Structures are given as structure tokens and as C-alpha cells.
N, C-alpha and C positions, 0 to 999 in steps of 0.2 A: 689091897683090893680097892678098886674105884668105888666111890659112893654113888649109888643109883639116884636118879632124880626123884624128887617127891612126886607122888601121883598127881597128874594134872587135874585141876579142878574141873567140874562140869562146865563146859563152855557155853551152855545156854544162857546163864546169867551174864557172862561176859559179852555174848552177842547182843543180848537185849540192852546192856549198858552202852555198847558201841552205837547202836541205833539211836538211843536217847541222847547220847552225847553229841553225835554228829548233827542231830536235829537242833539241839540247843545252840550249837556253834554256827548255825545258819546254813546247813547243807540244803541244796535245792531239793524241792519236793519230788522232782522227776528223776533224781539220781538214786540208784539203789545202793545203799551202803553195805549190803551183805557180802558182795565179793571182796570188798576191802577188809572186812572182818575175817573172812576166810583166809586171806593172804597173811594178814598180821598174826592170826592165831597159829597158822602153820609155821611162820617164822619163829614165834615164841616157843614152839614145840620141837625145834630142830635137835638132832641127837647129840650135838656137841655141848649142849647146855646141861648144867647140873644145878646151878643156882639161878641163873637168869632165864627162868622158865615162866610158863603161864601162871604158876603159883605165885611167883614174884610179882608179875603184873597185877594179879588179883589183890595181893597184899598192898601194893602201892596205891591202888585205887581205893581200897578200904581206908588207908591212912589219909588219903586226900579227903575222903568224906569227913573225917574227924577235924581236919584243918581248913575245910572249904570256906568257912566264914572269914578267914584271913586273906583270901585271894581276891584280887581285883577282877579276874576273868576265870572263874572256875572251869568253864568249858575248855578254854585253852590249856589249862593245867592238866585236865583229864586227857585231852588229846595228846599232850606232850608225854604223859605217862605211857600211853599206848605205843608211841613211837620211840621212846628214849633208849630202848635196847632192842628195837626191831631188827637191827643188823647187829649181830654179836658173834665175833670170832675171838676167842681168848688169846690167840697169838698175833693179833693185829691191834694197831693203835688208832685207827680211823673209824672205829665203830660209831661214835657219836656223830661225826660229820656225815657219814653215810646214812645214818638213821634220820638226821635232820633233812638231808636231801630227799629222802624218801617221803617225808611229810610234805616237803615243798612241791613234790610232784603229785601226790595223792589228793591232798586237801582241795586244791583248785578244781580237780576233776569232779569232786563232790559238790562243787559250787560254793565252797567256803571262801570268804573274801580274803583279799591280799593281806590286810592288816592282821587278821587273826592267824592266818597261815604263817606270817612272819613271826608272830609272837610264839606260836608253837615251835617253830624251828629254833628260835632263840633259846627257848627253855630247854629243848633237847641238847643243844650245844652247851648249855650251862652245866649239864651233868658231867662234863669233863672235869670241872674243878669243884663243883658243889659250893661255890663261893658267890652267892648273889650279892649285888650291891645293896647298900642301905636303902630301904624303901621299896625294894623289888619284892613285893609281897607274893606275886605269882612264883617267882624263883624260890622264895623261902619255902613256900608250900611244897613245891615239887621236890626240892632238895631234902627237906626234912622227911617227907614221905618216903623217899628213896633210901635214906640213911637210917630210918627208924629200926631196921633190923639189928643195928648195933646195940639197941637197948633191950633186946629180947631176954627172956628168962634164960638161965644158964643152959638148959637143955636145948632151947631154941637157938641160942647163939652157937652152941657147939655144932648143931646140925648145919647152920649157915656156913661156918668156917670149913666144915668137912666137905660141903657141896662145892664151895669155891675152890678148895684144894683139888677136888676131882676135875674141875674145869681146867686147872693148870697141871694136869697129870703129866704133861710133856716136859715140865720144868724139873731138873734134878733137885733132889731134896735139899742139899746144902744151899744152893742158889735160891731156892724157894724160901727157905727159912730166913735167909739174909734179907731178901727183898720184902717179905711180909713184915719182918721186924722194923724195917725202915719206914714202911707205910704206917704202922701202928704208932711209931714215935712221932711222925708228922701229924697224925690225927690228935694225939694226946697233947701236942704243943699248941694246937689251935686254941685261941681264947674261948671260942664257942663252937660246938659241933652243930647245934641246932639254932635256928633263927626265929622261928615262930614262938609266940608266948607259950603255947601248949607244949611244943617240943622242948623248950627250955625247962619248963616245969616238970615234965613227965619223963623225958628221954635222956636228958643230958647226964644225970648222975649214973643211972644204970649203964649207959653206953660207956662211960669212962671206966667204970668198974670192969666191964667185960674186956675192954681193950687192954687195960693194965694187966689183968689176969692172963690174957692170951700172950702178951709180950713177956711176962715173967716165965710162962711155960716155954716159949720159944728160946729164951736166952739162958735157961737153966737146965733144960732136959737135953740129953744127947740126941744128935740127929738120928732119925730113923733110917732103916735100910732104904736106899734110893729106889729100889724096885717096888716099894710100897707107897701108897698115897693116902695116908691116914692123918697127916699133919694138917695144920691150918693153912689158909690160902692167902695170897698176896693182895687181893683186891679189897677195896674199902666198902663194898656193899652196894655200889651203884648199879 
């Protein structure tokens, strides 16, 4: 049985945050940000989503709050969080590019200047690899906030992998398990999953424990019936 999406959070706090963030980013006073919030929140609530939902958006924004002191441009990082999965189809590979292009169209319409718009789009595109360059503090904050789900308590992590699996319900079980295991090995081979001081101190060790435990489950348990979708998913939490 497919995993149902988590209940969407109350959108009123998200709408209020969007208004505050666009104002902090330099939106023109005569531009109404509300229609943009409407469109973004509708996109985040599309029915094909099981993990990449408004709940994920709210979680990433909450983690950015924890890490904000590390960012050079917190407003750009927050805007990038709003756009980073605004376009999401699990069977396509151009989601980040299309999401960045959406930001490049929307933010100038709000009166946000070219430099900050470019930074937001750059950050969205960075979530393809989650590999910010040394000294890219904005990229470190966004990537760490996006990947922090990997460090969740065991029940939270289990819910995450089940939701991602549901998003990839169209993938046959054997192929899914093989692909997911490859992703987990790649993550575990990285010298660091998290780049901010907070992420390194608080999220690195539990994330590695979760990834290693999931990989062990995938490689020791027999494959489930391919008509069921209860195994873990292939994506890395972005």
C-alpha cells in the first residue's frame, strides 16, 4: 500500500513567512506577494508528492532558522528553500533546473534585484549535488537544512524513507532497492554529509547511523513483492 502524505501544515504561518522573507529580500512595496505564495503552496501540495510536500518545506525553513547565523544572505537562502522543489516530478531529472527557472521569472516580478535573484537560482541548482564549494556559506546552510532529515530519530527516518518510496511507486521493487542502495553507498563514502558547524556537530553521526542501518536492511532482507511499496526510497532527501 502506498504511504499517504503527512498532513499539510497550517499554511497561514508559511504565508506570513513568505511575506516577511520577500520583504527582507527587497520586494517592491507595490507588489503583492500573496499570489506567489498561493502558487508555490499549491505546487508543494501536488498529489504526486509524498515526501516533497509543504511539510518538507516547513521543515527546511525551520532548519534554516537554526543555521541562519552561518549564512551570508539568509533571505536568499530562505527564498531558495521555497523554490528548491517547487517543480517536482519523481520520474524526471530536470526538477531543480525548472525550479530555478521559476525563481528567475517570479522574483523580478516581485521587484527583487538581479543579484539576489541570481543567488537564489544558484542555490536551487546546487541542490542537484548538495556539494557547496568551500566558503559557500549560503549553499552550506541550504544543503544542510535540506539533508537534515537524514539525521532524524529512527521513527522519523523510517517515515521519511517510506514517503520517498511511495513517491517512486512506479519503480519495480528490485530496481528500486538496487538504486537506493547505490545512493546510500555514495552518501556514506562522502567525507562529510554536512558542512555547517552545527550540522557537523549535531547531524553527521546520526545521519550516518541511519544510512548504514538502511543499507544493511536493503542488502540483507529479501526483496518485497513488487506490487507493494513498503520499502525504502532511492532519493537522498533533497
